[in-house]
All heavy atoms as a GROMACS GRO file, in nm:
protein
  588
    1ALA      N    1   0.085  -0.119   0.000
    1ALA     CA    2   0.000   0.000   0.000
    1ALA      C    3   0.088   0.123   0.000
    1ALA      O    4   0.186   0.131   0.071
    1ALA     CB    5  -0.090   0.001   0.122
    2ALA      N    6   0.051   0.220  -0.079
    2ALA     CA    7   0.127   0.344  -0.088
    2ALA      C    8   0.099   0.430   0.034
    2ALA      O    9  -0.013   0.435   0.084
    2ALA     CB   10   0.090   0.419  -0.215
    3ALA      N   11   0.201   0.496   0.083
    3ALA     CA   12   0.185   0.584   0.199
    3ALA      C   13   0.115   0.711   0.157
    3ALA      O   14   0.132   0.759   0.045
    3ALA     CB   15   0.322   0.616   0.258
    4ASP      N   16   0.036   0.763   0.246
    4ASP     CA   17  -0.031   0.891   0.220
    4ASP      C   18   0.073   1.001   0.215
    4ASP      O   19   0.169   1.000   0.292
    4ASP     CB   20  -0.133   0.922   0.329
    4ASP     CG   21  -0.252   0.827   0.326
    4ASP    OD1   22  -0.283   0.774   0.218
    4ASP    OD2   23  -0.311   0.809   0.433
    5PRO      N   24   0.057   1.098   0.128
    5PRO     CA   25   0.153   1.210   0.125
    5PRO      C   26   0.144   1.290   0.254
    5PRO      O   27   0.039   1.300   0.315
    5PRO     CB   28   0.108   1.293   0.005
    5PRO     CG   29  -0.033   1.252  -0.022
    5PRO     CD   30  -0.048   1.111   0.029
    6VAL      N   31   0.257   1.346   0.295
    6VAL     CA   32   0.262   1.427   0.417
    6VAL      C   33   0.203   1.563   0.387
    6VAL      O   34   0.239   1.627   0.288
    6VAL     CB   35   0.408   1.442   0.466
    6VAL    CG1   36   0.414   1.533   0.588
    6VAL    CG2   37   0.467   1.306   0.495
    7ARG      N   38   0.110   1.604   0.468
    7ARG     CA   39   0.050   1.737   0.450
    7ARG      C   40   0.126   1.839   0.533
    7ARG      O   41   0.159   1.814   0.648
    7ARG     CB   42  -0.097   1.736   0.493
    7ARG     CG   43  -0.182   1.652   0.405
    7ARG     CD   44  -0.325   1.663   0.446
    7ARG     NE   45  -0.405   1.575   0.364
    7ARG     CZ   46  -0.536   1.573   0.365
    7ARG    NH1   47  -0.602   1.654   0.445
    7ARG    NH2   48  -0.603   1.491   0.288
    8VAL      N   49   0.152   1.952   0.474
    8VAL     CA   50   0.221   2.060   0.543
    8VAL      C   51   0.125   2.176   0.556
    8VAL      O   52   0.072   2.226   0.457
    8VAL     CB   53   0.348   2.105   0.465
    8VAL    CG1   54   0.412   2.222   0.535
    8VAL    CG2   55   0.443   1.988   0.450
    9PHE      N   56   0.101   2.217   0.680
    9PHE     CA   57   0.010   2.327   0.707
    9PHE      C   58   0.090   2.455   0.732
    9PHE      O   59   0.202   2.448   0.783
    9PHE     CB   60  -0.078   2.296   0.829
    9PHE     CG   61  -0.165   2.176   0.807
    9PHE    CD1   62  -0.130   2.054   0.862
    9PHE    CD2   63  -0.281   2.183   0.732
    9PHE    CE1   64  -0.207   1.941   0.842
    9PHE    CE2   65  -0.360   2.072   0.710
    9PHE     CZ   66  -0.323   1.949   0.766
   10PRO      N   67   0.034   2.569   0.696
   10PRO     CA   68   0.106   2.696   0.721
   10PRO      C   69   0.142   2.709   0.870
   10PRO      O   70   0.060   2.682   0.956
   10PRO     CB   71   0.006   2.803   0.680
   10PRO     CG   72  -0.091   2.734   0.588
   10PRO     CD   73  -0.095   2.590   0.633
   11GLY      N   74   0.267   2.745   0.895
   11GLY     CA   75   0.312   2.763   1.032
   11GLY      C   76   0.359   2.634   1.097
   11GLY      O   77   0.405   2.634   1.209
   12SER      N   78   0.347   2.521   1.028
   12SER     CA   79   0.390   2.395   1.087
   12SER      C   80   0.541   2.379   1.065
   12SER      O   81   0.604   2.452   0.990
   12SER     CB   82   0.314   2.278   1.025
   12SER     OG   83   0.354   2.261   0.890
   13LEU      N   84   0.597   2.276   1.129
   13LEU     CA   85   0.741   2.253   1.120
   13LEU      C   86   0.785   2.203   0.983
   13LEU      O   87   0.901   2.198   0.953
   13LEU     CB   88   0.784   2.154   1.228
   13LEU     CG   89   0.766   2.201   1.370
   13LEU    CD1   90   0.812   2.093   1.468
   13LEU    CD2   91   0.842   2.329   1.396
   14GLY      N   92   0.693   2.164   0.899
   14GLY     CA   93   0.731   2.109   0.770
   14GLY      C   94   0.750   2.212   0.661
   14GLY      O   95   0.778   2.177   0.548
   15GLY      N   96   0.735   2.338   0.691
   15GLY     CA   97   0.740   2.442   0.590
   15GLY      C   98   0.877   2.479   0.541
   15GLY      O   99   0.892   2.538   0.436
   16GLY      N  100   0.983   2.446   0.611
   16GLY     CA  101   1.118   2.479   0.567
   16GLY      C  102   1.166   2.612   0.621
   16GLY      O  103   1.285   2.629   0.644
   17SER      N  104   1.078   2.708   0.638
   17SER     CA  105   1.122   2.839   0.688
   17SER      C  106   1.166   2.830   0.834
   17SER      O  107   1.248   2.909   0.878
   17SER     CB  108   1.011   2.942   0.673
   17SER     OG  109   0.904   2.914   0.760
   18TRP      N  110   1.115   2.731   0.905
   18TRP     CA  111   1.157   2.716   1.045
   18TRP      C  112   1.305   2.688   1.052
   18TRP      O  113   1.374   2.728   1.146
   18TRP     CB  114   1.078   2.606   1.116
   18TRP     CG  115   1.115   2.467   1.069
   18TRP    CD1  116   1.061   2.398   0.967
   18TRP    CD2  117   1.218   2.385   1.123
   18TRP    NE1  118   1.124   2.277   0.953
   18TRP    CE2  119   1.221   2.265   1.048
   18TRP    CE3  120   1.309   2.399   1.227
   18TRP    CZ2  121   1.310   2.162   1.073
   18TRP    CZ3  122   1.398   2.295   1.254
   18TRP    CH2  123   1.398   2.178   1.177
   19CYS      N  124   1.358   2.618   0.952
   19CYS     CA  125   1.501   2.587   0.950
   19CYS      C  126   1.583   2.716   0.936
   19CYS      O  127   1.684   2.733   1.004
   19CYS     CB  128   1.531   2.493   0.834
   19CYS     SG  129   1.698   2.425   0.838
   20ASN      N  130   1.537   2.806   0.851
   20ASN     CA  131   1.605   2.935   0.836
   20ASN      C  132   1.597   3.016   0.964
   20ASN      O  133   1.694   3.080   1.004
   20ASN     CB  134   1.544   3.014   0.720
   20ASN     CG  135   1.574   2.950   0.586
   20ASN    OD1  136   1.669   2.874   0.572
   20ASN    ND2  137   1.490   2.979   0.488
   21GLU      N  138   1.480   3.016   1.027
   21GLU     CA  139   1.464   3.088   1.153
   21GLU      C  140   1.554   3.028   1.260
   21GLU      O  141   1.616   3.100   1.338
   21GLU     CB  142   1.318   3.084   1.198
   21GLU     CG  143   1.225   3.165   1.110
   21GLU     CD  144   1.078   3.148   1.148
   21GLU    OE1  145   1.050   3.100   1.259
   21GLU    OE2  146   0.992   3.183   1.065
   22HIS      N  147   1.561   2.895   1.263
   22HIS     CA  148   1.646   2.825   1.360
   22HIS      C  149   1.793   2.865   1.339
   22HIS      O  150   1.864   2.895   1.436
   22HIS     CB  151   1.627   2.674   1.342
   22HIS     CG  152   1.702   2.591   1.439
   22HIS    ND1  153   1.658   2.569   1.567
   22HIS    CD2  154   1.820   2.524   1.426
   22HIS    CE1  155   1.746   2.492   1.630
   22HIS    NE2  156   1.844   2.463   1.546
   23ASP      N  157   1.838   2.865   1.214
   23ASP     CA  158   1.976   2.904   1.183
   23ASP      C  159   2.002   3.049   1.222
   23ASP      O  160   2.108   3.082   1.277
   23ASP     CB  161   2.006   2.885   1.034
   23ASP     CG  162   2.018   2.738   0.996
   23ASP    OD1  163   2.035   2.653   1.086
   23ASP    OD2  164   2.011   2.708   0.874
   24THR      N  165   1.906   3.136   1.194
   24THR     CA  166   1.920   3.278   1.228
   24THR      C  167   1.933   3.296   1.379
   24THR      O  168   2.018   3.373   1.426
   24THR     CB  169   1.800   3.358   1.175
   24THR    OG1  170   1.793   3.342   1.032
   24THR    CG2  171   1.812   3.505   1.208
   25ILE      N  172   1.849   3.225   1.453
   25ILE     CA  173   1.854   3.235   1.600
   25ILE      C  174   1.990   3.188   1.650
   25ILE      O  175   2.052   3.252   1.736
   25ILE     CB  176   1.739   3.154   1.664
   25ILE    CG1  177   1.606   3.225   1.638
   25ILE    CG2  178   1.762   3.136   1.814
   25ILE    CD1  179   1.485   3.145   1.677
   26HIS      N  180   2.041   3.077   1.596
   26HIS     CA  181   2.171   3.026   1.641
   26HIS      C  182   2.284   3.122   1.604
   26HIS      O  183   2.378   3.140   1.683
   26HIS     CB  184   2.196   2.886   1.584
   26HIS     CG  185   2.136   2.779   1.668
   26HIS    ND1  186   2.196   2.732   1.782
   26HIS    CD2  187   2.019   2.712   1.656
   26HIS    CE1  188   2.120   2.641   1.836
   26HIS    NE2  189   2.011   2.626   1.763
   27LYS      N  190   2.276   3.185   1.489
   27LYS     CA  191   2.378   3.283   1.452
   27LYS      C  192   2.377   3.402   1.547
   27LYS      O  193   2.482   3.450   1.590
   27LYS     CB  194   2.358   3.330   1.308
   27LYS     CG  195   2.394   3.226   1.204
   27LYS     CD  196   2.364   3.272   1.064
   27LYS     CE  197   2.391   3.160   0.963
   27LYS     NZ  198   2.349   3.195   0.828
   28ARG      N  199   2.256   3.447   1.582
   28ARG     CA  200   2.246   3.559   1.677
   28ARG      C  201   2.299   3.519   1.815
   28ARG      O  202   2.368   3.596   1.881
   28ARG     CB  203   2.100   3.605   1.689
   28ARG     CG  204   2.052   3.680   1.568
   28ARG     CD  205   1.910   3.724   1.586
   28ARG     NE  206   1.864   3.798   1.469
   28ARG     CZ  207   1.740   3.840   1.453
   28ARG    NH1  208   1.650   3.815   1.544
   28ARG    NH2  209   1.707   3.908   1.345
   29LEU      N  210   2.266   3.396   1.858
   29LEU     CA  211   2.316   3.348   1.987
   29LEU      C  212   2.468   3.336   1.986
   29LEU      O  213   2.533   3.367   2.087
   29LEU     CB  214   2.251   3.214   2.022
   29LEU     CG  215   2.106   3.219   2.065
   29LEU    CD1  216   2.051   3.077   2.082
   29LEU    CD2  217   2.086   3.299   2.191
   30ASP      N  218   2.525   3.293   1.875
   30ASP     CA  219   2.670   3.285   1.864
   30ASP      C  220   2.734   3.423   1.876
   30ASP      O  221   2.837   3.439   1.943
   30ASP     CB  222   2.712   3.221   1.731
   30ASP     CG  223   2.681   3.071   1.725
   30ASP    OD1  224   2.660   3.010   1.832
   30ASP    OD2  225   2.679   3.016   1.613
   31ILE      N  226   2.673   3.522   1.814
   31ILE     CA  227   2.724   3.659   1.822
   31ILE      C  228   2.714   3.710   1.966
   31ILE      O  229   2.808   3.771   2.018
   31ILE     CB  230   2.647   3.752   1.725
   31ILE    CG1  231   2.681   3.715   1.581
   31ILE    CG2  232   2.678   3.899   1.753
   31ILE    CD1  233   2.592   3.781   1.477
   32ILE      N  234   2.602   3.683   2.031
   32ILE     CA  235   2.584   3.726   2.170
   32ILE      C  236   2.686   3.658   2.259
   32ILE      O  237   2.749   3.722   2.345
   32ILE     CB  238   2.440   3.697   2.218
   32ILE    CG1  239   2.342   3.788   2.146
   32ILE    CG2  240   2.428   3.712   2.369
   32ILE    CD1  241   2.196   3.752   2.166
   33GLU      N  242   2.707   3.527   2.240
   33GLU     CA  243   2.805   3.453   2.320
   33GLU      C  244   2.945   3.511   2.303
   33GLU      O  245   3.018   3.532   2.400
   33GLU     CB  246   2.803   3.306   2.281
   33GLU     CG  247   2.902   3.222   2.360
   33GLU     CD  248   2.904   3.077   2.316
   33GLU    OE1  249   2.859   3.046   2.203
   33GLU    OE2  250   2.952   2.993   2.394
   34GLU      N  251   2.982   3.540   2.180
   34GLU     CA  252   3.114   3.597   2.153
   34GLU      C  253   3.130   3.733   2.220
   34GLU      O  254   3.233   3.764   2.279
   34GLU     CB  255   3.134   3.609   2.002
   34GLU     CG  256   3.271   3.659   1.962
   34GLU     CD  257   3.288   3.668   1.811
   34GLU    OE1  258   3.220   3.594   1.738
   34GLU    OE2  259   3.370   3.752   1.767
   35THR      N  260   3.025   3.814   2.213
   35THR     CA  261   3.028   3.947   2.276
   35THR      C  262   3.042   3.935   2.428
   35THR      O  263   3.120   4.008   2.490
   35THR     CB  264   2.900   4.025   2.240
   35THR    OG1  265   2.890   4.033   2.098
   35THR    CG2  266   2.903   4.165   2.299
   36VAL      N  267   2.968   3.842   2.487
   36VAL     CA  268   2.975   3.823   2.632
   36VAL      C  269   3.115   3.777   2.673
   36VAL      O  270   3.172   3.828   2.770
   36VAL     CB  271   2.868   3.721   2.680
   36VAL    CG1  272   2.893   3.677   2.823
   36VAL    CG2  273   2.729   3.780   2.666
   37ILE      N  274   3.172   3.683   2.599
   37ILE     CA  275   3.307   3.634   2.631
   37ILE      C  276   3.409   3.747   2.623
   37ILE      O  277   3.492   3.764   2.713
   37ILE     CB  278   3.345   3.518   2.537
   37ILE    CG1  279   3.263   3.393   2.572
   37ILE    CG2  280   3.494   3.488   2.545
   37ILE    CD1  281   3.276   3.280   2.471
   38LYS      N  282   3.402   3.827   2.517
   38LYS     CA  283   3.496   3.940   2.503
   38LYS      C  284   3.478   4.041   2.616
   38LYS      O  285   3.575   4.096   2.668
   38LYS     CB  286   3.478   4.008   2.367
   38LYS     CG  287   3.533   3.927   2.252
   38LYS     CD  288   3.512   3.999   2.121
   38LYS     CE  289   3.568   3.917   2.005
   38LYS     NZ  290   3.548   3.984   1.876
   39THR      N  291   3.353   4.066   2.654
   39THR     CA  292   3.325   4.161   2.762
   39THR      C  293   3.382   4.111   2.894
   39THR      O  294   3.444   4.187   2.969
   39THR     CB  295   3.173   4.186   2.774
   39THR    OG1  296   3.125   4.236   2.649
   39THR    CG2  297   3.142   4.285   2.885
   40VAL      N  298   3.361   3.984   2.923
   40VAL     CA  299   3.413   3.926   3.048
   40VAL      C  300   3.565   3.932   3.049
   40VAL      O  301   3.625   3.969   3.151
   40VAL     CB  302   3.363   3.780   3.065
   40VAL    CG1  303   3.438   3.709   3.177
   40VAL    CG2  304   3.213   3.779   3.093
   41GLU      N  305   3.628   3.899   2.937
   41GLU     CA  306   3.775   3.906   2.930
   41GLU      C  307   3.823   4.049   2.953
   41GLU      O  308   3.922   4.071   3.023
   41GLU     CB  309   3.824   3.853   2.795
   41GLU     CG  310   3.809   3.703   2.780
   41GLU     CD  311   3.841   3.654   2.640
   41GLU    OE1  312   3.857   3.738   2.547
   41GLU    OE2  313   3.847   3.530   2.622
   42HIS      N  314   3.754   4.146   2.894
   42HIS     CA  315   3.791   4.286   2.912
   42HIS      C  316   3.775   4.328   3.059
   42HIS      O  317   3.863   4.392   3.116
   42HIS     CB  318   3.705   4.375   2.822
   42HIS     CG  319   3.727   4.521   2.843
   42HIS    ND1  320   3.839   4.586   2.797
   42HIS    CD2  321   3.652   4.614   2.906
   42HIS    CE1  322   3.833   4.714   2.831
   42HIS    NE2  323   3.720   4.733   2.897
   43LEU      N  324   3.664   4.288   3.120
   43LEU     CA  325   3.641   4.324   3.260
   43LEU      C  326   3.743   4.257   3.352
   43LEU      O  327   3.790   4.319   3.448
   43LEU     CB  328   3.499   4.286   3.302
   43LEU     CG  329   3.388   4.371   3.239
   43LEU    CD1  330   3.251   4.312   3.274
   43LEU    CD2  331   3.397   4.515   3.283
   44GLU      N  332   3.779   4.132   3.324
   44GLU     CA  333   3.883   4.065   3.403
   44GLU      C  334   4.014   4.142   3.396
   44GLU      O  335   4.082   4.161   3.496
   44GLU     CB  336   3.904   3.922   3.354
   44GLU     CG  337   3.795   3.826   3.395
   44GLU     CD  338   3.817   3.686   3.337
   44GLU    OE1  339   3.891   3.672   3.237
   44GLU    OE2  340   3.758   3.592   3.392
   45SER      N  341   4.048   4.186   3.276
   45SER     CA  342   4.171   4.262   3.257
   45SER      C  343   4.167   4.394   3.335
   45SER      O  344   4.264   4.432   3.400
   45SER     CB  345   4.191   4.288   3.108
   45SER     OG  346   4.299   4.374   3.087
   46GLU      N  347   4.052   4.461   3.329
   46GLU     CA  348   4.038   4.588   3.401
   46GLU      C  349   4.048   4.567   3.552
   46GLU      O  350   4.113   4.646   3.622
   46GLU     CB  351   3.903   4.653   3.367
   46GLU     CG  352   3.895   4.708   3.226
   46GLU     CD  353   3.988   4.826   3.203
   46GLU    OE1  354   3.997   4.914   3.291
   46GLU    OE2  355   4.052   4.829   3.097
   47VAL      N  356   3.986   4.463   3.604
   47VAL     CA  357   3.990   4.435   3.748
   47VAL      C  358   4.134   4.405   3.791
   47VAL      O  359   4.181   4.456   3.893
   47VAL     CB  360   3.895   4.319   3.786
   47VAL    CG1  361   3.921   4.270   3.927
   47VAL    CG2  362   3.750   4.364   3.772
   48LYS      N  363   4.204   4.322   3.712
   48LYS     CA  364   4.344   4.292   3.746
   48LYS      C  365   4.428   4.418   3.746
   48LYS      O  366   4.512   4.438   3.834
   48LYS     CB  367   4.401   4.191   3.645
   48LYS     CG  368   4.350   4.051   3.666
   48LYS     CD  369   4.408   3.956   3.562
   48LYS     CE  370   4.349   3.817   3.577
   48LYS     NZ  371   4.400   3.726   3.473
   49SER      N  372   4.405   4.504   3.649
   49SER     CA  373   4.479   4.629   3.641
   49SER      C  374   4.452   4.717   3.764
   49SER      O  375   4.543   4.773   3.824
   49SER     CB  376   4.442   4.704   3.513
   49SER     OG  377   4.504   4.829   3.507
   50LEU      N  378   4.324   4.728   3.800
   50LEU     CA  379   4.288   4.808   3.917
   50LEU      C  380   4.347   4.749   4.046
   50LEU      O  381   4.393   4.823   4.133
   50LEU     CB  382   4.136   4.820   3.929
   50LEU     CG  383   4.068   4.908   3.825
   50LEU    CD1  384   3.916   4.893   3.833
   50LEU    CD2  385   4.108   5.053   3.841
   51LEU      N  386   4.344   4.617   4.059
   51LEU     CA  387   4.403   4.554   4.177
   51LEU      C  388   4.554   4.579   4.184
   51LEU      O  389   4.608   4.603   4.292
   51LEU     CB  390   4.374   4.405   4.179
   51LEU     CG  391   4.230   4.367   4.213
   51LEU    CD1  392   4.209   4.217   4.196
   51LEU    CD2  393   4.193   4.411   4.353
   52ASN      N  394   4.621   4.576   4.068
   52ASN     CA  395   4.764   4.606   4.066
   52ASN      C  396   4.791   4.750   4.107
   52ASN      O  397   4.885   4.777   4.182
   52ASN     CB  398   4.823   4.580   3.926
   52ASN     CG  399   4.840   4.433   3.898
   52ASN    OD1  400   4.854   4.352   3.989
   52ASN    ND2  401   4.838   4.398   3.770
   53ILE      N  402   4.709   4.841   4.058
   53ILE     CA  403   4.725   4.982   4.096
   53ILE      C  404   4.704   4.999   4.246
   53ILE      O  405   4.782   5.068   4.313
   53ILE     CB  406   4.628   5.072   4.017
   53ILE    CG1  407   4.669   5.077   3.870
   53ILE    CG2  408   4.620   5.212   4.076
   53ILE    CD1  409   4.566   5.141   3.778
   54LEU      N  410   4.599   4.935   4.299
   54LEU     CA  411   4.574   4.943   4.444
   54LEU      C  412   4.691   4.884   4.523
   54LEU      O  413   4.732   4.940   4.624
   54LEU     CB  414   4.446   4.867   4.480
   54LEU     CG  415   4.315   4.941   4.458
   54LEU    CD1  416   4.198   4.847   4.482
   54LEU    CD2  417   4.305   5.061   4.551
   55ASN      N  418   4.742   4.772   4.477
   55ASN     CA  419   4.852   4.707   4.547
   55ASN      C  420   4.975   4.796   4.549
   55ASN      O  421   5.041   4.810   4.651
   55ASN     CB  422   4.882   4.572   4.481
   55ASN     CG  423   4.978   4.489   4.562
   55ASN    OD1  424   4.987   4.504   4.683
   55ASN    ND2  425   5.048   4.400   4.496
   56LYS      N  426   5.007   4.857   4.434
   56LYS     CA  427   5.124   4.945   4.427
   56LYS      C  428   5.103   5.070   4.513
   56LYS      O  429   5.194   5.116   4.579
   56LYS     CB  430   5.150   4.986   4.282
   56LYS     CG  431   5.204   4.875   4.196
   56LYS     CD  432   5.222   4.920   4.053
   56LYS     CE  433   5.266   4.804   3.965
   56LYS     NZ  434   5.272   4.843   3.824
   57THR      N  435   4.981   5.124   4.509
   57THR     CA  436   4.951   5.245   4.586
   57THR      C  437   4.958   5.219   4.735
   57THR      O  438   5.019   5.295   4.810
   57THR     CB  439   4.811   5.298   4.549
   57THR    OG1  440   4.806   5.321   4.409
   57THR    CG2  441   4.780   5.427   4.622
   58THR      N  442   4.897   5.110   4.779
   58THR     CA  443   4.894   5.083   4.923
   58THR      C  444   5.030   5.039   4.975
   58THR      O  445   5.060   5.060   5.092
   58THR     CB  446   4.789   4.975   4.958
   58THR    OG1  447   4.815   4.857   4.882
   58THR    CG2  448   4.649   5.025   4.929
   59SER      N  449   5.115   4.980   4.889
   59SER     CA  450   5.247   4.939   4.937
   59SER      C  451   5.339   5.059   4.956
   59SER      O  452   5.440   5.049   5.025
   59SER     CB  453   5.309   4.838   4.840
   59SER     OG  454   5.335   4.898   4.716
   60ASN      N  455   5.306   5.173   4.896
   60ASN     CA  456   5.389   5.293   4.909
   60ASN      C  457   5.344   5.385   5.022
   60ASN      O  458   5.406   5.486   5.048
   60ASN     CB  459   5.388   5.372   4.777
   60ASN     CG  460   5.457   5.296   4.666
   60ASN    OD1  461   5.546   5.216   4.691
   60ASN    ND2  462   5.416   5.321   4.543
   61ILE      N  463   5.234   5.352   5.088
   61ILE     CA  464   5.184   5.436   5.196
   61ILE      C  465   5.266   5.409   5.322
   61ILE      O  466   5.279   5.294   5.365
   61ILE     CB  467   5.034   5.407   5.225
   61ILE    CG1  468   4.951   5.442   5.102
   61ILE    CG2  469   4.986   5.482   5.348
   61ILE    CD1  470   4.804   5.405   5.115
   62PRO      N  471   5.325   5.514   5.380
   62PRO     CA  472   5.402   5.492   5.502
   62PRO      C  473   5.310   5.454   5.619
   62PRO      O  474   5.201   5.507   5.633
   62PRO     CB  475   5.468   5.629   5.528
   62PRO     CG  476   5.390   5.726   5.448
   62PRO     CD  477   5.324   5.650   5.336
   63ILE      N  478   5.355   5.358   5.697
   63ILE     CA  479   5.274   5.310   5.810
   63ILE      C  480   5.336   5.361   5.939
   63ILE      O  481   5.455   5.345   5.964
   63ILE     CB  482   5.270   5.156   5.810
   63ILE    CG1  483   5.210   5.105   5.680
   63ILE    CG2  484   5.193   5.104   5.930
   63ILE    CD1  485   5.218   4.956   5.662
   64THR      N  486   5.252   5.423   6.020
   64THR     CA  487   5.296   5.472   6.150
   64THR      C  488   5.307   5.353   6.245
   64THR      O  489   5.215   5.271   6.251
   64THR     CB  490   5.194   5.573   6.206
   64THR    OG1  491   5.168   5.672   6.106
   64THR    CG2  492   5.244   5.639   6.333
   65PRO      N  493   5.418   5.343   6.316
   65PRO     CA  494   5.432   5.230   6.410
   65PRO      C  495   5.317   5.227   6.510
   65PRO      O  496   5.272   5.330   6.560
   65PRO     CB  497   5.565   5.258   6.479
   65PRO     CG  498   5.639   5.350   6.388
   65PRO     CD  499   5.535   5.429   6.314
   66GLY      N  500   5.268   5.107   6.539
   66GLY     CA  501   5.161   5.091   6.636
   66GLY      C  502   5.021   5.103   6.577
   66GLY      O  503   4.921   5.086   6.646
   67THR      N  504   5.011   5.134   6.447
   67THR     CA  505   4.880   5.146   6.382
   67THR      C  506   4.838   5.009   6.329
   67THR      O  507   4.919   4.936   6.275
   67THR     CB  508   4.884   5.241   6.261
   67THR    OG1  509   4.992   5.331   6.272
   67THR    CG2  510   4.758   5.317   6.247
   68SER      N  511   4.710   4.977   6.345
   68SER     CA  512   4.663   4.849   6.292
   68SER      C  513   4.635   4.863   6.143
   68SER      O  514   4.593   4.968   6.096
   68SER     CB  515   4.537   4.804   6.365
   68SER     OG  516   4.433   4.900   6.345
   69LEU      N  517   4.661   4.757   6.071
   69LEU     CA  518   4.638   4.757   5.926
   69LEU      C  519   4.495   4.717   5.897
   69LEU      O  520   4.437   4.631   5.961
   69LEU     CB  521   4.733   4.658   5.857
   69LEU     CG  522   4.882   4.688   5.872
   69LEU    CD1  523   4.963   4.576   5.807
   69LEU    CD2  524   4.915   4.820   5.808
   70THR      N  525   4.435   4.782   5.799
   70THR     CA  526   4.299   4.751   5.757
   70THR      C  527   4.302   4.702   5.614
   70THR      O  528   4.361   4.766   5.526
   70THR     CB  529   4.210   4.877   5.765
   70THR    OG1  530   4.216   4.930   5.897
   70THR    CG2  531   4.066   4.845   5.730
   71ASP      N  532   4.240   4.586   5.593
   71ASP     CA  533   4.231   4.532   5.456
   71ASP      C  534   4.118   4.602   5.386
   71ASP      O  535   4.001   4.580   5.417
   71ASP     CB  536   4.206   4.380   5.463
   71ASP     CG  537   4.205   4.316   5.325
   71ASP    OD1  538   4.227   4.388   5.225
   71ASP    OD2  539   4.181   4.195   5.318
   72ILE      N  540   4.151   4.691   5.291
   72ILE     CA  541   4.046   4.769   5.224
   72ILE      C  542   3.957   4.682   5.137
   72ILE      O  543   3.845   4.718   5.106
   72ILE     CB  544   4.105   4.884   5.139
   72ILE    CG1  545   4.196   4.829   5.029
   72ILE    CG2  546   4.179   4.982   5.228
   72ILE    CD1  547   4.238   4.934   4.928
   73LEU      N  548   4.006   4.564   5.096
   73LEU     CA  549   3.925   4.475   5.014
   73LEU      C  550   3.853   4.370   5.099
   73LEU      O  551   3.767   4.299   5.049
   73LEU     CB  552   4.012   4.406   4.909
   73LEU     CG  553   4.080   4.500   4.810
   73LEU    CD1  554   4.170   4.420   4.717
   73LEU    CD2  555   3.977   4.577   4.729
   74ASP      N  556   3.886   4.362   5.226
   74ASP     CA  557   3.822   4.273   5.320
   74ASP      C  558   3.827   4.128   5.272
   74ASP      O  559   3.737   4.050   5.298
   74ASP     CB  560   3.677   4.318   5.345
   74ASP     CG  561   3.618   4.252   5.469
   74ASP    OD1  562   3.695   4.216   5.560
   74ASP    OD2  563   3.496   4.235   5.472
   75GLY      N  564   3.932   4.093   5.195
   75GLY     CA  565   3.949   3.957   5.148
   75GLY      C  566   3.845   3.909   5.049
   75GLY      O  567   3.829   3.792   5.025
   76LYS      N  568   3.769   4.002   4.989
   76LYS     CA  569   3.658   3.965   4.898
   76LYS      C  570   3.691   4.005   4.755
   76LYS      O  571   3.613   4.066   4.688
   76LYS     CB  572   3.529   4.031   4.943
   76LYS     CG  573   3.485   3.987   5.078
   76LYS     CD  574   3.360   4.059   5.121
   76LYS     CE  575   3.323   4.022   5.262
   76LYS     NZ  576   3.210   4.096   5.310
   77TYR      N  577   3.804   3.971   4.706
   77TYR     CA  578   3.838   4.003   4.568
   77TYR      C  579   3.866   3.880   4.490
   77TYR      O  580   3.877   3.773   4.532
   77TYR     CB  581   3.953   4.101   4.558
   77TYR     CG  582   4.079   4.059   4.627
   77TYR    CD1  583   4.174   3.985   4.560
   77TYR    CD2  584   4.102   4.090   4.761
   77TYR    CE1  585   4.290   3.946   4.624
   77TYR    CE2  586   4.216   4.052   4.824
   77TYR     CZ  587   4.310   3.980   4.756
   77TYR     OH  588   4.425   3.940   4.816
   0.00000   0.00000   0.00000
């Protein structure tokens, strides 16, 4: 017996345009992922730079004998 032909209704998954939409969504997600990764790398670099500046600045501050030291970052970096 011959199989019945597959019917494709407008808006259904069989139309082919869903594949293009799927590809477009994945391309956009890839671009967003790349942007997020670059942003995180940039922010990591900026934080490291700021921590180095803080470290150099605080190491040059003269300490009066008998004064207690305060961790300005409170160990949360």
